[in-house]
C-alpha positions, 0 to 999 in steps of 0.5 A, a space after each residue: 876423602 872417603 865420604 866425598 868419593 862415595 858420594 860421587 859414586 852414588 851421584 852417578 848411580 854406583 853402589 859404593 859398597 860393591 866389590 869393585 868400588 870397595 877400595 876406590 876411596 883409598 885409591 882416589 886419596 892416594 892419587 890426589 896426594 901423588 898429583 899434588 905432591 909438588 905443593 909440599 916440595 921445597 925447591 931449595 932441598 930438591 936442587 941443593 946438590 945440583 947447582 954448579 959453578 960454570 962459566 957458561 952463558 948459552 941456552 941450556 934446554 931440556 925437552 920432552 919432560 913428562 908432567 902430571 898434575 891436577 886441575 884445582 878447579 875440577 879435580 881432574 888430572 891432566 898431563 903432557 910434556 914441557 920444555 925448559 930453557 934458561 941462560 945461566 949466569 955463573 951457575 948451572 943446574 943439573 938437568 936431572 933436577 929439571 926433569 
């Protein structure tokens, strides 16, 4: 990650050794890890204590959930808001696990 970030800076005419860029490779690596952390998460572990037996069969919705991700083709971050809706069949999921 360090070499790649330094090379990118050099490609656009920057000096990767100047004070303002000295820690940029570490910041870039930390950012990439944050933006791709979902790939490492296990859904079963995330929702394990948030499934409840419930005799409810109408739409459950959560709106305006902020998300952050990374375009895998261009390595450019993107973000937005999503909405989730589902109709439960005997179990509901704690809404905090969806957000």
